Every structure is written in structure tokens, then in C-alpha cells.
C-alpha positions as CSV (number, residue, x, y, z in Angstrom):
1,M,-0.1,-0.2,-0.2
2,T,3.3,2.0,0.3
3,C,6.5,2.5,-1.0
4,E,10.0,2.3,0.7
5,G,10.2,6.2,1.2
6,S,7.2,7.6,-0.2
7,E,5.9,10.6,1.8
8,H,3.1,12.6,2.8
9,A,2.0,15.7,4.3
10,E,4.0,15.7,7.8
11,T,5.3,12.4,7.6
12,I,7.8,9.9,6.3
13,V,6.5,6.6,5.1
14,R,8.7,3.3,5.3
15,R,8.0,0.0,4.8
16,H,9.4,-3.3,6.0
17,G,7.8,-6.3,4.4
18,G,4.1,-6.4,6.1
19,R,5.4,-3.5,8.7
20,I,4.2,0.4,7.9
21,E,5.7,2.9,10.0
22,Y,4.7,6.5,9.9
23,H,7.3,9.1,11.3
24,P,6.4,12.8,11.9
25,R,8.6,15.1,10.3
26,Q,10.6,17.4,12.5
27,G,8.1,20.0,14.2
28,G,5.1,18.0,12.2
29,G,2.3,15.5,12.8
30,S,-0.4,15.7,15.5
31,E,-0.6,14.3,18.9
32,P,-1.7,11.2,19.5
33,P,-5.6,10.4,19.9
34,P,-6.2,10.1,23.9
35,N,-8.5,7.2,23.0
36,P,-9.0,5.8,19.3
37,A,-12.2,4.5,19.6
38,I,-13.9,4.9,16.0
39,A,-12.6,3.4,12.8
40,F,-13.2,5.1,9.6
41,I,-12.1,5.3,5.9
42,D,-11.6,9.2,4.1
43,G,-9.9,7.6,1.6
44,D,-7.2,6.7,4.0
45,L,-8.0,4.4,7.2
46,K,-7.8,6.3,10.1
47,V,-9.1,6.3,14.0
48,M,-10.3,9.2,16.1
49,D,-11.7,9.8,19.6
50,A,-15.3,9.1,20.4
51,D,-16.3,12.7,20.6
52,G,-14.4,13.0,16.4
53,G,-11.3,14.7,17.8
54,N,-7.6,13.6,17.1
55,P,-8.1,12.2,13.5
56,T,-5.1,9.7,12.7
57,T,-4.2,8.1,9.4
58,L,-3.3,4.3,10.0
59,L,-2.8,3.2,6.4
60,Y,-2.6,5.6,3.2
61,D,-4.8,4.5,0.4
62,D,-1.6,4.4,-2.7
63,V,-2.9,1.3,-4.4
64,D,-5.9,-0.7,-3.1
65,R,-8.9,1.2,-2.0
66,L,-10.0,0.3,1.6
67,Y,-13.4,-0.1,2.8
68,Y,-15.6,-1.3,5.8
69,P,-13.2,-1.2,8.8
70,S,-14.4,-2.9,12.2
71,F,-12.5,-1.8,15.4
72,S,-11.6,-4.7,17.7
73,S,-9.9,-2.7,20.7
74,A,-7.1,0.0,21.3
75,V,-5.4,-0.4,24.6
76,Q,-3.3,2.7,26.4
77,T,0.3,1.3,27.0
78,T,3.3,3.2,28.5
79,S,4.3,4.3,25.1
80,G,0.9,5.1,23.5
81,F,-1.9,3.1,22.4
82,T,-2.0,-0.5,20.6
83,G,-5.4,-1.5,18.7
84,R,-6.6,-3.9,15.9
85,I,-8.7,-3.4,12.9
86,S,-10.2,-5.3,10.2
87,F,-10.6,-4.1,6.7
88,E,-11.2,-4.8,3.0
89,T,-9.4,-4.0,0.2
90,R,-10.2,-3.7,-3.4
91,N,-7.7,-3.0,-6.5
92,N,-9.1,0.1,-8.0
93,A,-9.5,-1.8,-11.5
94,T,-11.4,-5.0,-10.8
95,G,-13.7,-4.5,-7.8
96,T,-15.5,-6.9,-5.3
97,A,-14.4,-10.3,-7.1
98,D,-10.7,-9.2,-5.9
99,A,-11.7,-8.0,-2.0
100,E,-9.5,-9.2,0.3
101,L,-9.9,-9.1,4.3
102,R,-6.6,-8.0,6.0
103,V,-6.1,-7.0,9.6
104,V,-4.0,-4.3,10.7
105,D,-2.4,-4.3,14.3
106,F,-1.5,-0.7,15.1
107,T,0.5,1.4,17.7
108,I,0.4,4.9,18.1
109,A,3.6,6.1,19.8
110,E,3.4,9.4,22.5
111,N,5.5,11.0,19.4
112,G,2.4,10.6,17.0
113,S,4.6,7.8,15.1
114,V,2.4,5.1,13.9
115,T,3.3,1.4,13.0
116,A,1.2,-0.8,11.1
117,D,1.6,-4.3,10.8
118,I,-0.7,-6.1,8.3
119,T,-2.2,-9.6,7.9
120,V,-4.2,-11.0,4.9
121,I,-6.8,-13.2,6.4
122,A,-8.8,-14.0,3.3
123,A,-6.5,-13.7,0.2
124,A,-8.1,-12.4,-3.2
125,A,-6.8,-14.9,-4.5
126,N,-8.4,-17.5,-2.6
127,G,-12.4,-15.8,-2.9
128,G,-11.4,-13.3,-0.6
129,G,-13.5,-12.2,2.4
130,W,-15.5,-9.0,3.3
131,M,-18.2,-7.5,5.6
132,S,-16.3,-8.6,8.6
133,A,-17.2,-8.0,12.2
134,W,-15.3,-8.5,15.8
135,S,-16.8,-10.3,18.5
136,P,-17.3,-7.8,21.7
137,D,-14.5,-9.6,23.5
138,G,-12.2,-9.6,20.3
139,N,-11.7,-13.2,20.4
140,W,-13.6,-14.0,16.9
141,L,-13.4,-12.6,13.6
142,A,-16.8,-13.1,11.5
143,F,-16.9,-12.4,7.6
144,V,-18.4,-13.3,4.5
145,K,-17.0,-15.1,1.4
146,N,-19.3,-14.8,-1.8
147,V,-16.9,-14.7,-4.5
148,E,-15.8,-18.6,-5.1
149,T,-17.1,-21.4,-3.5
150,P,-17.6,-22.2,-0.5
151,E,-19.2,-19.5,0.2
152,G,-20.8,-18.0,3.4
153,L,-20.5,-16.6,6.9
154,Y,-17.1,-17.4,8.0
155,I,-15.5,-17.1,11.5
156,V,-11.6,-16.4,12.3
157,D,-10.2,-17.6,16.0
158,Y,-8.6,-15.1,17.7
159,R,-8.3,-16.0,21.2
160,S,-4.9,-16.4,20.9
161,G,-4.4,-13.0,19.9
162,A,-3.0,-14.2,16.6
163,P,-5.2,-15.4,13.3
164,G,-6.3,-19.1,13.8
165,V,-8.3,-21.8,12.5
166,I,-11.0,-20.4,10.1
167,T,-14.1,-22.2,10.1
168,Q,-17.4,-22.2,7.9
169,L,-20.2,-20.9,10.5
170,L,-23.1,-21.4,8.0
171,A,-23.4,-21.6,4.2
172,D,-24.9,-19.7,1.2
173,P,-28.2,-20.6,0.6
174,S,-27.6,-20.1,-2.8
175,P,-23.8,-20.9,-3.9
176,G,-22.6,-19.8,-7.3
177,D,-25.3,-17.2,-8.0
178,G,-23.2,-14.3,-7.1
179,S,-25.6,-12.8,-5.2
180,D,-25.0,-11.8,-1.3
181,D,-27.2,-14.1,0.3
182,V,-25.7,-14.3,3.6
183,G,-23.9,-11.1,4.7
184,W,-23.2,-8.0,6.9
185,P,-22.4,-10.2,10.0
186,T,-22.9,-8.2,13.7
187,W,-22.6,-9.8,17.3
188,D,-25.1,-8.8,20.5
189,P,-23.2,-7.0,23.4
190,D,-22.2,-10.6,25.3
191,G,-21.2,-12.4,22.0
192,S,-23.7,-14.9,22.1
193,R,-25.7,-14.2,19.1
194,I,-24.8,-12.8,16.0
195,A,-27.1,-11.3,13.4
196,F,-26.8,-11.3,9.5
197,T,-28.7,-10.5,6.2
198,W,-30.2,-13.7,4.5
199,C,-32.1,-14.5,1.8
200,E,-34.4,-17.6,1.7
201,P,-34.3,-19.2,-1.8
202,L,-37.9,-19.5,-3.3
203,G,-36.6,-21.2,-6.3
204,G,-36.3,-19.8,-9.9
205,G,-33.4,-17.6,-9.3
206,D,-35.6,-15.7,-6.6
207,C,-35.3,-14.9,-2.5
208,D,-37.1,-13.7,0.4
209,S,-34.8,-11.1,2.2
210,R,-34.6,-10.3,5.7
211,I,-32.9,-10.4,9.0
212,R,-31.6,-13.7,10.8
213,I,-30.7,-14.3,14.3
214,V,-29.2,-17.2,15.6
215,D,-28.0,-18.1,18.8
216,L,-24.1,-19.4,19.2
217,D,-22.5,-22.3,21.2
218,F,-19.0,-22.3,22.4
219,S,-18.9,-25.4,24.1
220,T,-16.7,-27.1,21.9
221,G,-14.3,-24.2,21.3
222,A,-15.3,-22.3,17.8
223,P,-18.8,-21.3,17.8
224,V,-21.7,-23.3,16.6
225,I,-25.3,-22.1,15.4
226,V,-27.9,-23.3,18.3
227,P,-30.5,-25.9,16.0
228,G,-33.5,-24.2,15.9
229,S,-32.7,-20.8,17.2
230,E,-32.9,-18.9,14.1
231,T,-35.3,-16.0,14.4
232,D,-36.3,-13.4,11.3
233,V,-37.1,-10.0,11.5
234,G,-37.5,-7.2,8.8
235,L,-39.0,-9.4,6.6
236,G,-38.9,-8.6,3.2
237,I,-36.2,-6.0,4.0
238,Y,-33.2,-6.1,1.8
239,G,-30.9,-4.7,4.7
240,W,-27.0,-4.0,4.9
241,A,-24.5,-2.5,6.7
242,L,-25.9,-3.9,10.1
243,D,-24.5,-2.5,13.7
244,W,-26.0,-3.9,17.4
245,S,-26.1,-1.5,19.7
246,R,-24.1,-1.8,22.8
247,S,-27.7,-2.1,24.8
248,G,-28.8,-5.2,22.6
249,N,-32.0,-3.5,22.3
250,F,-31.7,-2.2,18.6
251,I,-30.3,-3.2,15.4
252,A,-29.3,-1.0,12.7
253,F,-29.2,-1.2,9.4
254,K,-29.4,0.6,5.7
255,S,-32.2,-0.8,3.7
256,G,-32.8,-1.2,-0.2
257,S,-35.1,-2.6,-2.2
258,A,-35.7,-6.1,-2.0
């Protein structure tokens, strides 16, 4: 995403393998956020305070487009802040088919320097991944594959603090049709349930869209869906970009035509 020695306003950027470092120029840069709480895309991948202050760039959009960040955590250390964010990249020329899911582990030092270590979770060459969402405890990362089989909803084991086994939580109900029949996972506040968009096949290429909520069982390690726990809401609504409120009382989503 950056090149050795490439430069941006008030920073010098150096790349060492999968690690990218941003060093403020003499007299430049900004103070690190008191508590990076919100991740967002403004062309580049950035974090800022909960009140919108102190935006800090983590990754620059030099080659690949950056999309859909999901913030796992940010923890204060003796030297600044460390955190973890998942996001999607796409090559500007090819679009969704080359979506690649990545995770950046970042450190914002007291002097404003940023170190970003990038891990590819679902490579574009293997079907890619997108629509990621962290569990509230940061132990699990949900994401969607919808380009190559096996399509569906997947879970990455992050209990060790690094990516582990990836398992399929739910298969796409209509694999191979190129549509998002399952997507946009979001976790409830205690991590015991997950909601996602679902399109129930009706035959003839048609489906009935809704938001589905399922209970999860962690007794054997990786979560599995509790049989018979499915609850469908918003029947006939084509929803996307789901987000479960911290109170657990609401699910926000963007709606479109069914």
C-alpha cells in the first residue's frame, strides 16, 4: 500500500515487509488520540476519539481501495496506544471480485509515530472476504465469502491474539449465483448471538430477504449455531451494513429494495 520512502503531508513513510511505519517530520505530525475509539475510511484508514477529535491516519490509500473497517480494540500502554482493526481492500480496476480481508495491528506512539502490521486473513486469490465484524471480546472475527465456493459466513479464531483456525459458520443458501445471500454479520453485546442478512431461496433464482438472528454455542471451542434458534426480523427488507447497539436493544441497518 505504500512504497519505501514514499512521503505524505508531515510524515515520512517506510515499509519493512508487512510492517508500515509513519514517522512525523521534524516539527510536524499531531498528538496521538487520547483514546482512539472510532475507525473510519476517508480515502485512508483512520482512527479518532469518540467525540470526533484527533483523527490519525493508520494506512494510506496508495494502491488498493480501503473499505468497511471493524474496530476490535485499542489499549493504552506505557508508550502510547495499540489496537486492531479489520478492513477490506479492493484493486481499483477489478472491484468486489478481488476483495481481500486484512487485519492491521497498530501502535500510536507518544510522539505521533504510527506502526501498522498487516495480516491477510482471506486472500483475493482464494476467493477473498469482506463484511467483517469482531466479537465484543475480540476473540472471534466474522466475515463473508461470496465470490468462490465454499461461499458463506466464516469465523476466525483470534483467542490467542493472532489469527488461528477459520471455520464456516453458515453456508450460502444459493452458492454460485454471485449474490450476497448471506452477509453483514454483527454480534450482540455479550457475543452469544449473531445477526446477518439472509435471502431465503424461493426457486427460479428468487429469494425472500430478511435479517436473521441465531444463538451461538461455544462449548466445543469455535462457535456453532444452536439448531432451531433462528429468528427472522424485517421480512422483505434487503438490509446491509448491520450494527447491533451496545445495549442490545436495537440493530441499525441500511435498507434497499427487496
